[in-house]
C-alpha positions, 0 to 999 in steps of 0.5 A: 435847652436841648440834648443832654443838657436837657436830660441833666437838668430834668434829672436834677429837678426830678431828683430834687423834687423826689428828695424834697417830697420825702424829706417834707414828711421826715422820710416816712411812708406818707412822704414816699407815697407823695414821691411815688405819685409825683414821679408817676405824673412826671413820667406820664408827662415826659412819655407823652412828649416823647411818644407823640413827638414826631406825630405832632410835628407832622400834624401841627408843625410849629417851633414847639413841635419841631423842638419836641421832635428834635429832642425826642430821644432826650425826652425819652431818656429823661422819661426813663429817669423819672420812671426809675426814680419812681421805681426806686420810691416804690421799692422804698415804700416796700422796705418801710411798710411791706403790708401797705405795699402789698395792699396797694399792689399785687403779683399781676401788677408787678409782672405787667409793670416789670415787663414795661420796665424791661421795655423802658430799659431796652429802649433807653439802652438802644437810644444811642447811635452806636446801640441802635446801629448794632440792633439794626433799623428794622429791629429797633423800629419794632422794639420801639414800636412795640415798647412804646405802645406797651408803655402806653397801655401800662399808663392807660391801665394804671390811670383808668382804674383810678379814674372812678375813685379820684376825679384828679385822674380825669386829666391824666386820662384825657392825656393818655387818650390824646396820645393814642389819637395823635399817634393813630392820626399821624399813622393813617396820615403817614400810611396814605403818604407812604412815608415812615417815622425817623430812626432815632430816639423814641418811636414817632 
């Protein structure tokens, strides 16, 4: 499965999963919190696939990594769908139980996460040929480079602060670290060769 069919299928699955989790608890706070946690994990996996696509294709060339790089743009858009569903679940929690919402977050977290969402929106908007051309290749690369690493930092902070209190987050922490290692190794290797990543979809 490739391209927009991949985006459509993943979007339908993400929507069904979120609604199913919320409905399984009668649309109460616990069901919404389950949906929040689930979409956080799907967002991390989809982001990892988009964020490392070109790097893995260079470092470990195979049919799977070539598919990943070929669908980098669509994996990035699917990540955006997942994370905006995640945001919708968070806003639902805030409307259901404002006191609990503020126990789980603070203004600083909201500002940092809000900035990540602005990057996600900007990167998604410029993942189309027409908007990428309008922005220009230099600005496009800068936006996607800075935005990609900012989102990575957001995941690193969110996962890192939960690891000490819940061992379940260790695999997620390993994934976050592995993403950075793969990107940096590919960056060093590319620098030695004097080559650049491709100019479409999420950054390499």
